[in-house]
N, C-alpha and C positions, 0 to 999 in steps of 0.2 A: 639494644643500640646503648653506646656508654653515655656517660654524663660529658655534655659541654664545656670547657674550661671557661673561666672568665679572663678574657684578653682584651689588651688596647689595638688598635687598628695599625699600629708600628709594629708589635708582636707578631701580629698576622703576617705581616709584608715578610719580616726577618724570616719565619717560620717557612714562607711559601718561597722564598728565594732559594731553599735549600732542595726545593724540589723541580727548580728549573724556571720560575718566573723572577722576572726582574723590573725594577721600578721604571716606568716609559715616561710619566711625566704627573704633575699633580697641579690641579686646578680647584683652588678654595680648600675645602677641606676632605676632598676626595684626592686619593692616590691610583692612578692606571698602572696595573701590573699586566706585563706583556711575556707570553712564552711562545717561542718560534716553532717547537716539535713538540705535539700539534698546535698549531696556531690558535692562540686564546688569547682575549683580553679580560679580565677583571677589574673591577671598581672596589677597592677598600676605604670607607671612609677612615679619617683620622680622627677619632675618638678616643678617650679615654678607656673607654671601655663598651664593647659593641654587645648590640642585644642579641640573644641568642638567637631569635629568627634570621637576623642579618648573617651572623657567623656561619647558621647552617646553611644559608642560602649560598655564601661564597665559597663553603667547602664542598657542599655539590658541585658546583660549576667547575672548581679546580679538581674535584675528583680526589677529595682527601676526606679521609673518616677522621672522626675523633680521636680515635685511638693513635692515628698516624699523626695528627695535629700533637698529641702530646707526646710523642717520640719526638718530634721535630723540634719542641720547645727547647 
């Protein structure tokens, strides 16, 4: 498994937009991303730096590997 990069919530949203997610809404410090095919909703905290466990869980839900994330950034 490759090492997870240090990213902010907004950087992660920009990277996930390249694989089909779009910002649906934001309430407080959480941004909700939606993808229509296949349908999926993911919550991304709007923090300056995401914890490794949080980032790993979001990537797992979005079916994106850490190496794919590095290529999307």
